[in-house]
All heavy atoms as a GROMACS GRO file, in nm:
protein
  599
    1MET      N    1  -6.792  -7.207  -3.356
    1MET     CA    2  -6.690  -7.205  -3.253
    1MET      C    3  -6.634  -7.066  -3.232
    1MET      O    4  -6.610  -7.026  -3.118
    1MET     CB    5  -6.578  -7.303  -3.296
    1MET     CG    6  -6.472  -7.326  -3.192
    1MET     SD    7  -6.539  -7.420  -3.056
    1MET     CE    8  -6.398  -7.427  -2.951
    2ALA      N    9  -6.612  -6.996  -3.344
    2ALA     CA   10  -6.558  -6.861  -3.334
    2ALA      C   11  -6.661  -6.769  -3.267
    2ALA      O   12  -6.622  -6.679  -3.191
    2ALA     CB   13  -6.523  -6.808  -3.472
    3ASP      N   14  -6.788  -6.792  -3.299
    3ASP     CA   15  -6.894  -6.712  -3.236
    3ASP      C   16  -6.899  -6.734  -3.085
    3ASP      O   17  -6.922  -6.641  -3.006
    3ASP     CB   18  -7.033  -6.746  -3.298
    3ASP     CG   19  -7.044  -6.691  -3.441
    3ASP    OD1   20  -6.971  -6.594  -3.471
    3ASP    OD2   21  -7.126  -6.745  -3.515
    4LEU      N   22  -6.877  -6.859  -3.044
    4LEU     CA   23  -6.882  -6.893  -2.902
    4LEU      C   24  -6.768  -6.821  -2.827
    4LEU      O   25  -6.791  -6.761  -2.722
    4LEU     CB   26  -6.868  -7.043  -2.885
    4LEU     CG   27  -6.875  -7.095  -2.742
    4LEU    CD1   28  -7.015  -7.074  -2.687
    4LEU    CD2   29  -6.839  -7.240  -2.735
    5ILE      N   30  -6.649  -6.823  -2.884
    5ILE     CA   31  -6.535  -6.753  -2.822
    5ILE      C   32  -6.559  -6.604  -2.819
    5ILE      O   33  -6.532  -6.536  -2.719
    5ILE     CB   34  -6.405  -6.787  -2.895
    5ILE    CG1   35  -6.372  -6.936  -2.876
    5ILE    CG2   36  -6.288  -6.700  -2.847
    5ILE    CD1   37  -6.257  -6.986  -2.959
    6LYS      N   38  -6.614  -6.552  -2.929
    6LYS     CA   39  -6.642  -6.409  -2.937
    6LYS      C   40  -6.740  -6.367  -2.828
    6LYS      O   41  -6.726  -6.264  -2.763
    6LYS     CB   42  -6.696  -6.374  -3.076
    6LYS     CG   43  -6.722  -6.229  -3.100
    6LYS     CD   44  -6.773  -6.206  -3.241
    6LYS     CE   45  -6.808  -6.058  -3.257
    6LYS     NZ   46  -6.871  -6.036  -3.389
    7ASP      N   47  -6.848  -6.446  -2.812
    7ASP     CA   48  -6.949  -6.418  -2.708
    7ASP      C   49  -6.888  -6.418  -2.569
    7ASP      O   50  -6.918  -6.333  -2.486
    7ASP     CB   51  -7.065  -6.518  -2.718
    7ASP     CG   52  -7.155  -6.494  -2.839
    7ASP    OD1   53  -7.151  -6.382  -2.890
    7ASP    OD2   54  -7.230  -6.586  -2.878
    8VAL      N   55  -6.804  -6.519  -2.543
    8VAL     CA   56  -6.744  -6.529  -2.411
    8VAL      C   57  -6.656  -6.408  -2.383
    8VAL      O   58  -6.660  -6.348  -2.277
    8VAL     CB   59  -6.660  -6.660  -2.399
    8VAL    CG1   60  -6.574  -6.660  -2.274
    8VAL    CG2   61  -6.752  -6.783  -2.401
    9VAL      N   62  -6.574  -6.368  -2.482
    9VAL     CA   63  -6.483  -6.255  -2.465
    9VAL      C   64  -6.564  -6.127  -2.444
    9VAL      O   65  -6.533  -6.043  -2.358
    9VAL     CB   66  -6.390  -6.242  -2.588
    9VAL    CG1   67  -6.315  -6.111  -2.586
    9VAL    CG2   68  -6.293  -6.360  -2.591
   10GLU      N   69  -6.669  -6.107  -2.521
   10GLU     CA   70  -6.754  -5.989  -2.505
   10GLU      C   71  -6.823  -5.984  -2.371
   10GLU      O   72  -6.827  -5.876  -2.308
   10GLU     CB   73  -6.863  -5.983  -2.618
   10GLU     CG   74  -6.806  -5.937  -2.752
   10GLU     CD   75  -6.916  -5.932  -2.859
   10GLU    OE1   76  -7.034  -5.958  -2.828
   10GLU    OE2   77  -6.880  -5.900  -2.973
   11ASN      N   78  -6.871  -6.098  -2.323
   11ASN     CA   79  -6.934  -6.101  -2.193
   11ASN      C   80  -6.835  -6.067  -2.082
   11ASN      O   81  -6.866  -5.992  -1.987
   11ASN     CB   82  -6.996  -6.240  -2.167
   11ASN     CG   83  -7.124  -6.260  -2.247
   11ASN    OD1   84  -7.187  -6.167  -2.289
   11ASN    ND2   85  -7.156  -6.385  -2.270
   12VAL      N   86  -6.715  -6.120  -2.092
   12VAL     CA   87  -6.611  -6.092  -1.990
   12VAL      C   88  -6.574  -5.946  -1.992
   12VAL      O   89  -6.569  -5.881  -1.888
   12VAL     CB   90  -6.487  -6.182  -2.015
   12VAL    CG1   91  -6.371  -6.134  -1.929
   12VAL    CG2   92  -6.520  -6.328  -1.987
   13ILE      N   93  -6.553  -5.888  -2.111
   13ILE     CA   94  -6.517  -5.747  -2.124
   13ILE      C   95  -6.630  -5.659  -2.071
   13ILE      O   96  -6.603  -5.565  -1.993
   13ILE     CB   97  -6.481  -5.712  -2.269
   13ILE    CG1   98  -6.348  -5.783  -2.306
   13ILE    CG2   99  -6.469  -5.563  -2.288
   13ILE    CD1  100  -6.310  -5.768  -2.450
   14SER      N  101  -6.750  -5.685  -2.109
   14SER     CA  102  -6.861  -5.601  -2.063
   14SER      C  103  -6.878  -5.612  -1.910
   14SER      O  104  -6.906  -5.513  -1.843
   14SER     CB  105  -6.991  -5.639  -2.132
   14SER     OG  106  -7.030  -5.768  -2.100
   15GLY      N  107  -6.860  -5.732  -1.855
   15GLY     CA  108  -6.868  -5.748  -1.709
   15GLY      C  109  -6.761  -5.672  -1.636
   15GLY      O  110  -6.789  -5.609  -1.533
   16VAL      N  111  -6.638  -5.674  -1.688
   16VAL     CA  112  -6.528  -5.600  -1.628
   16VAL      C  113  -6.554  -5.453  -1.636
   16VAL      O  114  -6.534  -5.378  -1.537
   16VAL     CB  115  -6.395  -5.639  -1.696
   16VAL    CG1  116  -6.282  -5.543  -1.654
   16VAL    CG2  117  -6.356  -5.782  -1.661
   17LEU      N  118  -6.598  -5.404  -1.748
   17LEU     CA  119  -6.630  -5.261  -1.764
   17LEU      C  120  -6.738  -5.217  -1.666
   17LEU      O  121  -6.728  -5.112  -1.603
   17LEU     CB  122  -6.672  -5.230  -1.907
   17LEU     CG  123  -6.559  -5.217  -2.008
   17LEU    CD1  124  -6.616  -5.201  -2.149
   17LEU    CD2  125  -6.469  -5.099  -1.975
   18LYS      N  126  -6.844  -5.298  -1.652
   18LYS     CA  127  -6.951  -5.263  -1.558
   18LYS      C  128  -6.898  -5.257  -1.416
   18LYS      O  129  -6.932  -5.170  -1.339
   18LYS     CB  130  -7.063  -5.365  -1.566
   18LYS     CG  131  -7.156  -5.346  -1.685
   18LYS     CD  132  -7.264  -5.451  -1.685
   18LYS     CE  133  -7.347  -5.439  -1.810
   18LYS     NZ  134  -7.447  -5.549  -1.821
   19GLU      N  135  -6.811  -5.350  -1.382
   19GLU     CA  136  -6.751  -5.356  -1.247
   19GLU      C  137  -6.668  -5.232  -1.222
   19GLU      O  138  -6.677  -5.169  -1.114
   19GLU     CB  139  -6.666  -5.482  -1.234
   19GLU     CG  140  -6.625  -5.514  -1.093
   19GLU     CD  141  -6.740  -5.573  -1.011
   19GLU    OE1  142  -6.836  -5.626  -1.071
   19GLU    OE2  143  -6.732  -5.563  -0.888
   20ILE      N  144  -6.587  -5.194  -1.318
   20ILE     CA  145  -6.502  -5.075  -1.303
   20ILE      C  146  -6.587  -4.951  -1.290
   20ILE      O  147  -6.563  -4.866  -1.199
   20ILE     CB  148  -6.404  -5.061  -1.422
   20ILE    CG1  149  -6.299  -5.173  -1.418
   20ILE    CG2  150  -6.334  -4.926  -1.421
   20ILE    CD1  151  -6.216  -5.184  -1.546
   21LEU      N  152  -6.684  -4.936  -1.374
   21LEU     CA  153  -6.769  -4.814  -1.370
   21LEU      C  154  -6.852  -4.811  -1.241
   21LEU      O  155  -6.878  -4.703  -1.190
   21LEU     CB  156  -6.860  -4.810  -1.492
   21LEU     CG  157  -6.789  -4.787  -1.626
   21LEU    CD1  158  -6.883  -4.800  -1.741
   21LEU    CD2  159  -6.724  -4.647  -1.626
   22LYS      N  160  -6.892  -4.925  -1.192
   22LYS     CA  161  -6.974  -4.929  -1.073
   22LYS      C  162  -6.891  -4.881  -0.953
   22LYS      O  163  -6.941  -4.810  -0.866
   22LYS     CB  164  -7.021  -5.072  -1.044
   22LYS     CG  165  -7.112  -5.085  -0.927
   22LYS     CD  166  -7.173  -5.225  -0.918
   22LYS     CE  167  -7.067  -5.325  -0.883
   22LYS     NZ  168  -7.119  -5.460  -0.865
   23LYS      N  169  -6.765  -4.914  -0.947
   23LYS     CA  170  -6.680  -4.879  -0.832
   23LYS      C  171  -6.643  -4.730  -0.835
   23LYS      O  172  -6.620  -4.672  -0.729
   23LYS     CB  173  -6.552  -4.961  -0.833
   23LYS     CG  174  -6.576  -5.107  -0.793
   23LYS     CD  175  -6.448  -5.183  -0.793
   23LYS     CE  176  -6.473  -5.327  -0.754
   23LYS     NZ  177  -6.350  -5.406  -0.758
   24THR      N  178  -6.634  -4.670  -0.951
   24THR     CA  179  -6.586  -4.530  -0.957
   24THR      C  180  -6.696  -4.431  -0.923
   24THR      O  181  -6.663  -4.318  -0.886
   24THR     CB  182  -6.530  -4.497  -1.097
   24THR    OG1  183  -6.631  -4.525  -1.192
   24THR    CG2  184  -6.405  -4.577  -1.128
   25THR      N  185  -6.821  -4.465  -0.930
   25THR     CA  186  -6.924  -4.367  -0.908
   25THR      C  187  -6.960  -4.360  -0.761
   25THR      O  188  -6.958  -4.455  -0.689
   25THR     CB  189  -7.053  -4.402  -0.987
   25THR    OG1  190  -7.094  -4.534  -0.949
   25THR    CG2  191  -7.033  -4.397  -1.135
   26GLY      N  192  -6.990  -4.238  -0.716
   26GLY     CA  193  -7.038  -4.216  -0.581
   26GLY      C  194  -6.933  -4.232  -0.474
   26GLY      O  195  -6.965  -4.270  -0.360
   27LYS      N  196  -6.808  -4.203  -0.502
   27LYS     CA  197  -6.704  -4.214  -0.405
   27LYS      C  198  -6.649  -4.076  -0.358
   27LYS      O  199  -6.540  -4.069  -0.306
   27LYS     CB  200  -6.586  -4.295  -0.459
   27LYS     CG  201  -6.617  -4.444  -0.475
   27LYS     CD  202  -6.608  -4.514  -0.344
   27LYS     CE  203  -6.629  -4.662  -0.360
   27LYS     NZ  204  -6.621  -4.734  -0.233
   28ALA      N  205  -6.726  -3.972  -0.381
   28ALA     CA  206  -6.681  -3.838  -0.346
   28ALA      C  207  -6.679  -3.822  -0.192
   28ALA      O  208  -6.766  -3.875  -0.124
   28ALA     CB  209  -6.772  -3.732  -0.408
   29THR      N  210  -6.581  -3.754  -0.141
   29THR     CA  211  -6.570  -3.736   0.006
   29THR      C  212  -6.671  -3.631   0.046
   29THR      O  213  -6.703  -3.539  -0.024
   29THR     CB  214  -6.429  -3.689   0.043
   29THR    OG1  215  -6.397  -3.568  -0.025
   29THR    CG2  216  -6.326  -3.793   0.012
   30THR      N  217  -6.719  -3.648   0.170
   30THR     CA  218  -6.815  -3.552   0.221
   30THR      C  219  -6.741  -3.430   0.275
   30THR      O  220  -6.634  -3.441   0.334
   30THR     CB  221  -6.899  -3.614   0.339
   30THR    OG1  222  -6.809  -3.664   0.435
   30THR    CG2  223  -6.983  -3.729   0.285
   31ARG      N  224  -6.799  -3.315   0.253
   31ARG     CA  225  -6.733  -3.192   0.295
   31ARG      C  226  -6.764  -3.166   0.443
   31ARG      O  227  -6.876  -3.183   0.488
   31ARG     CB  228  -6.786  -3.072   0.215
   31ARG     CG  229  -6.732  -3.074   0.073
   31ARG     CD  230  -6.774  -2.950   0.001
   31ARG     NE  231  -6.723  -2.832   0.070
   31ARG     CZ  232  -6.667  -2.731   0.011
   31ARG    NH1  233  -6.659  -2.729  -0.119
   31ARG    NH2  234  -6.625  -2.625   0.080
   32ARG      N  235  -6.661  -3.127   0.516
   32ARG     CA  236  -6.682  -3.091   0.656
   32ARG      C  237  -6.739  -2.950   0.666
   32ARG      O  238  -6.696  -2.861   0.596
   32ARG     CB  239  -6.548  -3.098   0.731
   32ARG     CG  240  -6.500  -3.236   0.751
   32ARG     CD  241  -6.381  -3.234   0.844
   32ARG     NE  242  -6.340  -3.369   0.876
   32ARG     CZ  243  -6.246  -3.399   0.962
   32ARG    NH1  244  -6.185  -3.303   1.028
   32ARG    NH2  245  -6.212  -3.523   0.986
   33ARG      N  246  -6.834  -2.934   0.754
   33ARG     CA  247  -6.894  -2.804   0.772
   33ARG      C  248  -6.849  -2.747   0.906
   33ARG      O  249  -6.848  -2.817   1.007
   33ARG     CB  250  -7.045  -2.815   0.770
   33ARG     CG  251  -7.094  -2.875   0.638
   33ARG     CD  252  -7.242  -2.875   0.629
   33ARG     NE  253  -7.287  -2.744   0.584
   33ARG     CZ  254  -7.413  -2.708   0.580
   33ARG    NH1  255  -7.508  -2.788   0.622
   33ARG    NH2  256  -7.445  -2.588   0.534
   34LYS      N  257  -6.816  -2.620   0.907
   34LYS     CA  258  -6.776  -2.556   1.030
   34LYS      C  259  -6.900  -2.521   1.111
   34LYS      O  260  -7.006  -2.496   1.055
   34LYS     CB  261  -6.696  -2.428   0.999
   34LYS     CG  262  -6.561  -2.455   0.939
   34LYS     CD  263  -6.478  -2.330   0.931
   34LYS     CE  264  -6.339  -2.361   0.878
   34LYS     NZ  265  -6.258  -2.242   0.866
   35ARG      N  266  -6.884  -2.525   1.241
   35ARG     CA  267  -6.995  -2.490   1.328
   35ARG      C  268  -7.035  -2.345   1.312
   35ARG      O  269  -6.949  -2.258   1.305
   35ARG     CB  270  -6.957  -2.516   1.474
   35ARG     CG  271  -6.967  -2.661   1.514
   35ARG     CD  272  -6.956  -2.670   1.661
   35ARG     NE  273  -6.983  -2.808   1.703
   35ARG     CZ  274  -6.982  -2.848   1.828
   35ARG    NH1  275  -6.960  -2.760   1.923
   35ARG    NH2  276  -7.003  -2.972   1.857
   36GLN      N  277  -7.164  -2.321   1.317
   36GLN     CA  278  -7.211  -2.183   1.309
   36GLN      C  279  -7.229  -2.131   1.450
   36GLN      O  280  -7.272  -2.204   1.541
   36GLN     CB  281  -7.342  -2.179   1.235
   36GLN     CG  282  -7.334  -2.207   1.085
   36GLN     CD  283  -7.467  -2.201   1.020
   36GLN    OE1  284  -7.566  -2.253   1.069
   36GLN    NE2  285  -7.473  -2.135   0.904
   37THR      N  286  -7.194  -2.004   1.469
   37THR     CA  287  -7.212  -1.945   1.601
   37THR      C  288  -7.352  -1.884   1.610
   37THR      O  289  -7.403  -1.826   1.516
   37THR     CB  290  -7.106  -1.838   1.629
   37THR    OG1  291  -7.111  -1.745   1.522
   37THR    CG2  292  -6.968  -1.899   1.635
   38ARG      N  293  -7.411  -1.898   1.728
   38ARG     CA  294  -7.542  -1.843   1.749
   38ARG      C  295  -7.534  -1.710   1.826
   38ARG      O  296  -7.441  -1.689   1.903
   38ARG     CB  297  -7.630  -1.939   1.828
   38ARG     CG  298  -7.672  -2.061   1.753
   38ARG     CD  299  -7.765  -2.147   1.837
   38ARG     NE  300  -7.803  -2.266   1.768
   38ARG     CZ  301  -7.920  -2.277   1.697
   38ARG    NH1  302  -8.001  -2.173   1.686
   38ARG    NH2  303  -7.950  -2.388   1.637
   39SER      N  304  -7.628  -1.626   1.800
   39SER     CA  305  -7.634  -1.497   1.871
   39SER      C  306  -7.671  -1.523   2.019
   39SER      O  307  -7.756  -1.606   2.047
   39SER     CB  308  -7.734  -1.404   1.807
   39SER     OG  309  -7.756  -1.293   1.887
   40ALA      N  310  -7.606  -1.452   2.108
   40ALA     CA  311  -7.632  -1.471   2.253
   40ALA      C  312  -7.772  -1.418   2.289
   40ALA      O  313  -7.837  -1.474   2.381
   40ALA     CB  314  -7.524  -1.398   2.334
   41THR      N  315  -7.821  -1.319   2.216
   41THR     CA  316  -7.950  -1.261   2.254
   41THR      C  317  -8.065  -1.331   2.185
   41THR      O  318  -8.161  -1.370   2.250
   41THR     CB  319  -7.953  -1.110   2.221
   41THR    OG1  320  -7.914  -1.098   2.082
   41THR    CG2  321  -7.856  -1.035   2.306
   42THR      N  322  -8.057  -1.347   2.052
   42THR     CA  323  -8.171  -1.402   1.980
   42THR      C  324  -8.161  -1.554   1.963
   42THR      O  325  -8.263  -1.621   1.945
   42THR     CB  326  -8.180  -1.340   1.840
   42THR    OG1  327  -8.060  -1.365   1.770
   42THR    CG2  328  -8.204  -1.190   1.849
   43GLY      N  329  -8.042  -1.606   1.966
   43GLY     CA  330  -8.022  -1.750   1.948
   43GLY      C  331  -8.019  -1.795   1.800
   43GLY      O  332  -8.012  -1.913   1.773
   44ARG      N  333  -8.026  -1.700   1.713
   44ARG     CA  334  -8.019  -1.734   1.568
   44ARG      C  335  -7.875  -1.737   1.522
   44ARG      O  336  -7.787  -1.684   1.586
   44ARG     CB  337  -8.097  -1.629   1.490
   44ARG     CG  338  -8.242  -1.632   1.519
   44ARG     CD  339  -8.320  -1.548   1.420
   44ARG     NE  340  -8.464  -1.562   1.445
   44ARG     CZ  341  -8.554  -1.512   1.368
   44ARG    NH1  342  -8.519  -1.439   1.262
   44ARG    NH2  343  -8.683  -1.529   1.394
   45PHE      N  344  -7.853  -1.800   1.407
   45PHE     CA  345  -7.720  -1.807   1.351
   45PHE      C  346  -7.674  -1.671   1.302
   45PHE      O  347  -7.753  -1.593   1.247
   45PHE     CB  348  -7.715  -1.906   1.233
   45PHE     CG  349  -7.732  -2.047   1.274
   45PHE    CD1  350  -7.834  -2.127   1.228
   45PHE    CD2  351  -7.643  -2.106   1.367
   45PHE    CE1  352  -7.849  -2.258   1.267
   45PHE    CE2  353  -7.658  -2.238   1.406
   45PHE     CZ  354  -7.761  -2.311   1.356
   46VAL      N  355  -7.549  -1.638   1.326
   46VAL     CA  356  -7.494  -1.507   1.292
   46VAL      C  357  -7.392  -1.524   1.180
   46VAL      O  358  -7.309  -1.619   1.186
   46VAL     CB  359  -7.425  -1.444   1.416
   46VAL    CG1  360  -7.369  -1.308   1.382
   46VAL    CG2  361  -7.522  -1.434   1.533
   47LYS      N  362  -7.399  -1.440   1.083
   47LYS     CA  363  -7.297  -1.442   0.974
   47LYS      C  364  -7.168  -1.384   1.026
   47LYS      O  365  -7.169  -1.276   1.090
   47LYS     CB  366  -7.346  -1.368   0.852
   47LYS     CG  367  -7.457  -1.439   0.776
   47LYS     CD  368  -7.492  -1.364   0.650
   47LYS     CE  369  -7.601  -1.432   0.574
   47LYS     NZ  370  -7.642  -1.359   0.457
   48LYS      N  371  -7.055  -1.449   0.997
   48LYS     CA  372  -6.927  -1.399   1.046
   48LYS      C  373  -6.884  -1.281   0.954
   48LYS      O  374  -6.892  -1.291   0.832
   48LYS     CB  375  -6.820  -1.506   1.044
   48LYS     CG  376  -6.839  -1.610   1.148
   48LYS     CD  377  -6.725  -1.710   1.149
   48LYS     CE  378  -6.743  -1.812   1.258
   48LYS     NZ  379  -6.637  -1.912   1.257
   49THR      N  380  -6.840  -1.176   1.018
   49THR     CA  381  -6.787  -1.064   0.939
   49THR      C  382  -6.639  -1.086   0.915
   49THR      O  383  -6.567  -1.135   1.002
   49THR     CB  384  -6.808  -0.930   1.014
   49THR    OG1  385  -6.742  -0.939   1.141
   49THR    CG2  386  -6.954  -0.897   1.031
   50SER      N  387  -6.593  -1.055   0.794
   50SER     CA  388  -6.452  -1.081   0.762
   50SER      C  389  -6.363  -0.977   0.835
   50SER      O  390  -6.393  -0.859   0.834
   50SER     CB  391  -6.429  -1.072   0.612
   50SER     OG  392  -6.464  -0.946   0.564
   51GLN      N  393  -6.259  -1.028   0.898
   51GLN     CA  394  -6.171  -0.939   0.974
   51GLN      C  395  -6.063  -0.884   0.880
   51GLN      O  396  -6.020  -0.957   0.787
   51GLN     CB  397  -6.105  -1.016   1.088
   51GLN     CG  398  -6.202  -1.065   1.192
   51GLN     CD  399  -6.137  -1.152   1.299
   51GLN    OE1  400  -6.033  -1.209   1.272
   51GLN    NE2  401  -6.202  -1.163   1.412
   52PRO      N  402  -6.023  -0.759   0.904
   52PRO     CA  403  -5.916  -0.704   0.818
   52PRO      C  404  -5.784  -0.778   0.842
   52PRO      O  405  -5.755  -0.819   0.952
   52PRO     CB  406  -5.905  -0.560   0.862
   52PRO     CG  407  -5.964  -0.556   0.999
   52PRO     CD  408  -6.068  -0.666   1.003
   53ARG      N  409  -5.710  -0.794   0.736
   53ARG     CA  410  -5.581  -0.868   0.745
   53ARG      C  411  -5.479  -0.783   0.818
   53ARG      O  412  -5.468  -0.663   0.798
   53ARG     CB  413  -5.529  -0.904   0.609
   53ARG     CG  414  -5.616  -1.004   0.537
   53ARG     CD  415  -5.544  -1.055   0.417
   53ARG     NE  416  -5.541  -1.200   0.429
   53ARG     CZ  417  -5.460  -1.276   0.357
   53ARG    NH1  418  -5.382  -1.224   0.268
   53ARG    NH2  419  -5.464  -1.407   0.372
   54LYS      N  420  -5.400  -0.848   0.905
   54LYS     CA  421  -5.295  -0.782   0.976
   54LYS      C  422  -5.175  -0.764   0.884
   54LYS      O  423  -5.150  -0.852   0.799
   54LYS     CB  424  -5.255  -0.863   1.098
   54LYS     CG  425  -5.361  -0.871   1.205
   54LYS     CD  426  -5.315  -0.954   1.321
   54LYS     CE  427  -5.426  -0.964   1.425
   54LYS     NZ  428  -5.386  -1.052   1.536
   55PRO      N  429  -5.100  -0.656   0.898
   55PRO     CA  430  -4.980  -0.640   0.814
   55PRO      C  431  -4.876  -0.743   0.852
   55PRO      O  432  -4.872  -0.790   0.965
   55PRO     CB  433  -4.932  -0.499   0.848
   55PRO     CG  434  -4.993  -0.467   0.980
   55PRO     CD  435  -5.120  -0.542   0.990
   56ALA      N  436  -4.792  -0.780   0.758
   56ALA     CA  437  -4.691  -0.882   0.782
   56ALA      C  438  -4.589  -0.833   0.880
   56ALA      O  439  -4.553  -0.714   0.884
   56ALA     CB  440  -4.620  -0.916   0.650
   57LYS      N  441  -4.543  -0.923   0.969
   57LYS     CA  442  -4.443  -0.885   1.068
   57LYS      C  443  -4.306  -0.873   1.001
   57LYS      O  444  -4.277  -0.940   0.904
   57LYS     CB  445  -4.436  -0.992   1.177
   57LYS     CG  446  -4.558  -0.995   1.264
   57LYS     CD  447  -4.542  -1.094   1.377
   57LYS     CE  448  -4.659  -1.096   1.468
   57LYS     NZ  449  -4.648  -1.190   1.578
   58LYS      N  450  -4.223  -0.786   1.059
   58LYS     CA  451  -4.091  -0.769   1.004
   58LYS      C  452  -4.006  -0.889   1.037
   58LYS      O  453  -4.021  -0.951   1.141
   58LYS     CB  454  -4.027  -0.641   1.064
   58LYS     CG  455  -4.081  -0.512   1.008
   58LYS     CD  456  -3.998  -0.396   1.052
   58LYS     CE  457  -4.044  -0.269   0.985
   58LYS     NZ  458  -3.965  -0.155   1.029
   59GLN      N  459  -3.914  -0.917   0.950
   59GLN     CA  460  -3.824  -1.029   0.971
   59GLN      C  461  -3.719  -0.996   1.074
   59GLN      O  462  -3.651  -0.894   1.064
   59GLN     CB  463  -3.756  -1.068   0.837
   59GLN     CG  464  -3.669  -1.188   0.848
   59GLN     CD  465  -3.603  -1.224   0.718
   59GLN    OE1  466  -3.642  -1.165   0.616
   59GLN    NE2  467  -3.509  -1.316   0.718
   60THR      N  468  -3.709  -1.080   1.179
   60THR     CA  469  -3.615  -1.050   1.286
   60THR      C  470  -3.484  -1.123   1.270
   60THR      O  471  -3.376  -1.069   1.288
   60THR     CB  472  -3.674  -1.086   1.422
   60THR    OG1  473  -3.718  -1.220   1.418
   60THR    CG2  474  -3.793  -0.995   1.456
   61SER      N  475  -3.489  -1.250   1.231
   61SER     CA  476  -3.364  -1.326   1.218
   61SER      C  477  -3.301  -1.296   1.083
   61SER      O  478  -3.367  -1.286   0.983
   61SER     CB  479  -3.390  -1.476   1.230
   61SER     OG  480  -3.476  -1.515   1.126
   62ARG      N  481  -3.169  -1.280   1.086
   62ARG     CA  482  -3.100  -1.249   0.958
   62ARG      C  483  -2.997  -1.356   0.926
   62ARG      O  484  -2.944  -1.419   1.018
   62ARG     CB  485  -3.030  -1.114   0.970
   62ARG     CG  486  -3.126  -0.995   0.974
   62ARG     CD  487  -3.044  -0.865   0.978
   62ARG     NE  488  -3.130  -0.759   0.931
   62ARG     CZ  489  -3.135  -0.718   0.805
   62ARG    NH1  490  -3.064  -0.778   0.711
   62ARG    NH2  491  -3.210  -0.619   0.770
   63ARG      N  492  -2.970  -1.372   0.803
   63ARG     CA  493  -2.872  -1.471   0.762
   63ARG      C  494  -2.731  -1.413   0.791
   63ARG      O  495  -2.708  -1.295   0.774
   63ARG     CB  496  -2.885  -1.496   0.610
   63ARG     CG  497  -2.795  -1.602   0.555
   63ARG     CD  498  -2.860  -1.663   0.431
   63ARG     NE  499  -2.769  -1.732   0.342
   63ARG     CZ  500  -2.702  -1.840   0.373
   63ARG    NH1  501  -2.708  -1.891   0.496
   63ARG    NH2  502  -2.624  -1.902   0.287
   64ARG      N  503  -2.641  -1.501   0.832
   64ARG     CA  504  -2.502  -1.457   0.860
   64ARG      C  505  -2.433  -1.416   0.734
   64ARG      O  506  -2.453  -1.476   0.628
   64ARG     CB  507  -2.425  -1.570   0.927
   64ARG     CG  508  -2.456  -1.596   1.071
   64ARG     CD  509  -2.349  -1.680   1.133
   64ARG     NE  510  -2.375  -1.697   1.276
   64ARG     CZ  511  -2.411  -1.810   1.330
   64ARG    NH1  512  -2.425  -1.919   1.255
   64ARG    NH2  513  -2.432  -1.818   1.458
   65THR      N  514  -2.349  -1.316   0.742
   65THR     CA  515  -2.272  -1.275   0.625
   65THR      C  516  -2.159  -1.375   0.602
   65THR      O  517  -2.127  -1.457   0.693
   65THR     CB  518  -2.213  -1.134   0.649
   65THR    OG1  519  -2.127  -1.138   0.761
   65THR    CG2  520  -2.320  -1.030   0.669
   66ALA      N  521  -2.095  -1.366   0.489
   66ALA     CA  522  -1.989  -1.459   0.454
   66ALA      C  523  -1.872  -1.443   0.552
   66ALA      O  524  -1.810  -1.541   0.594
   66ALA     CB  525  -1.941  -1.434   0.312
   67ALA      N  526  -1.843  -1.320   0.594
   67ALA     CA  527  -1.734  -1.296   0.690
   67ALA      C  528  -1.765  -1.359   0.823
   67ALA      O  529  -1.679  -1.423   0.885
   67ALA     CB  530  -1.710  -1.144   0.704
   68LYS      N  531  -1.887  -1.347   0.870
   68LYS     CA  532  -1.925  -1.403   0.999
   68LYS      C  533  -1.919  -1.558   0.993
   68LYS      O  534  -1.878  -1.621   1.088
   68LYS     CB  535  -2.066  -1.360   1.036
   68LYS     CG  536  -2.081  -1.217   1.076
   68LYS     CD  537  -2.050  -1.200   1.220
   68LYS     CE  538  -2.083  -1.055   1.261
   68LYS     NZ  539  -2.045  -1.031   1.399
   69ARG      N  540  -1.962  -1.614   0.880
   69ARG     CA  541  -1.957  -1.758   0.867
   69ARG      C  542  -1.814  -1.810   0.864
   69ARG      O  543  -1.782  -1.912   0.928
   69ARG     CB  544  -2.034  -1.803   0.742
   69ARG     CG  545  -2.184  -1.807   0.765
   69ARG     CD  546  -2.258  -1.866   0.648
   69ARG     NE  547  -2.292  -1.753   0.555
   69ARG     CZ  548  -2.267  -1.757   0.425
   69ARG    NH1  549  -2.207  -1.856   0.368
   69ARG    NH2  550  -2.302  -1.652   0.351
   70SER      N  551  -1.729  -1.743   0.794
   70SER     CA  552  -1.589  -1.787   0.788
   70SER      C  553  -1.520  -1.770   0.923
   70SER      O  554  -1.440  -1.853   0.964
   70SER     CB  555  -1.513  -1.714   0.683
   70SER     OG  556  -1.501  -1.577   0.713
   71ARG      N  557  -1.556  -1.667   0.996
   71ARG     CA  558  -1.501  -1.646   1.128
   71ARG      C  559  -1.545  -1.753   1.226
   71ARG      O  560  -1.472  -1.806   1.307
   71ARG     CB  561  -1.541  -1.508   1.180
   71ARG     CG  562  -1.460  -1.461   1.303
   71ARG     CD  563  -1.495  -1.319   1.344
   71ARG     NE  564  -1.464  -1.226   1.237
   71ARG     CZ  565  -1.530  -1.111   1.217
   71ARG    NH1  566  -1.630  -1.079   1.294
   71ARG    NH2  567  -1.496  -1.030   1.122
   72GLN      N  568  -1.673  -1.794   1.209
   72GLN     CA  569  -1.726  -1.898   1.295
   72GLN      C  570  -1.660  -2.032   1.264
   72GLN      O  571  -1.630  -2.111   1.355
   72GLN     CB  572  -1.880  -1.912   1.273
   72GLN     CG  573  -1.945  -2.015   1.363
   72GLN     CD  574  -2.085  -2.048   1.320
   72GLN    OE1  575  -2.122  -2.022   1.205
   72GLN    NE2  576  -2.162  -2.101   1.408
   73ARG      N  577  -1.632  -2.056   1.135
   73ARG     CA  578  -1.569  -2.182   1.094
   73ARG      C  579  -1.428  -2.194   1.149
   73ARG      O  580  -1.378  -2.300   1.186
   73ARG     CB  581  -1.566  -2.185   0.939
   73ARG     CG  582  -1.568  -2.327   0.889
   73ARG     CD  583  -1.575  -2.333   0.734
   73ARG     NE  584  -1.691  -2.267   0.676
   73ARG     CZ  585  -1.684  -2.171   0.586
   73ARG    NH1  586  -1.567  -2.124   0.544
   73ARG    NH2  587  -1.792  -2.116   0.538
   74SER      N  588  -1.354  -2.082   1.154
   74SER     CA  589  -1.214  -2.086   1.198
   74SER      C  590  -1.205  -2.101   1.351
   74SER      O  591  -1.110  -2.157   1.399
   74SER     CB  592  -1.142  -1.956   1.154
   74SER     OG  593  -1.201  -1.845   1.220
   75SER      N  594  -1.301  -2.052   1.424
   75SER     CA  595  -1.291  -2.063   1.575
   75SER      C  596  -1.346  -2.194   1.628
   75SER      O  597  -1.400  -2.271   1.564
   75SER     CB  598  -1.360  -1.947   1.638
   75SER     OG  599  -1.498  -1.950   1.606
   0.00000   0.00000   0.00000
């Protein structure tokens, strides 16, 4: 009787493990590929040259000073 219960429990556990492992494999997302540009003259694919980075723009908006904020609050 104990062997029968043991067999049933082992079968159930092994079945559940197989089910879990089966679902986890092969679910990787496919990578999107960017379109390649073709040369206008030859029609072959052209490697993109890396463009130099532009310098950062200066910050134009400034935070109000404490005096300006208190003056705004009072009016």
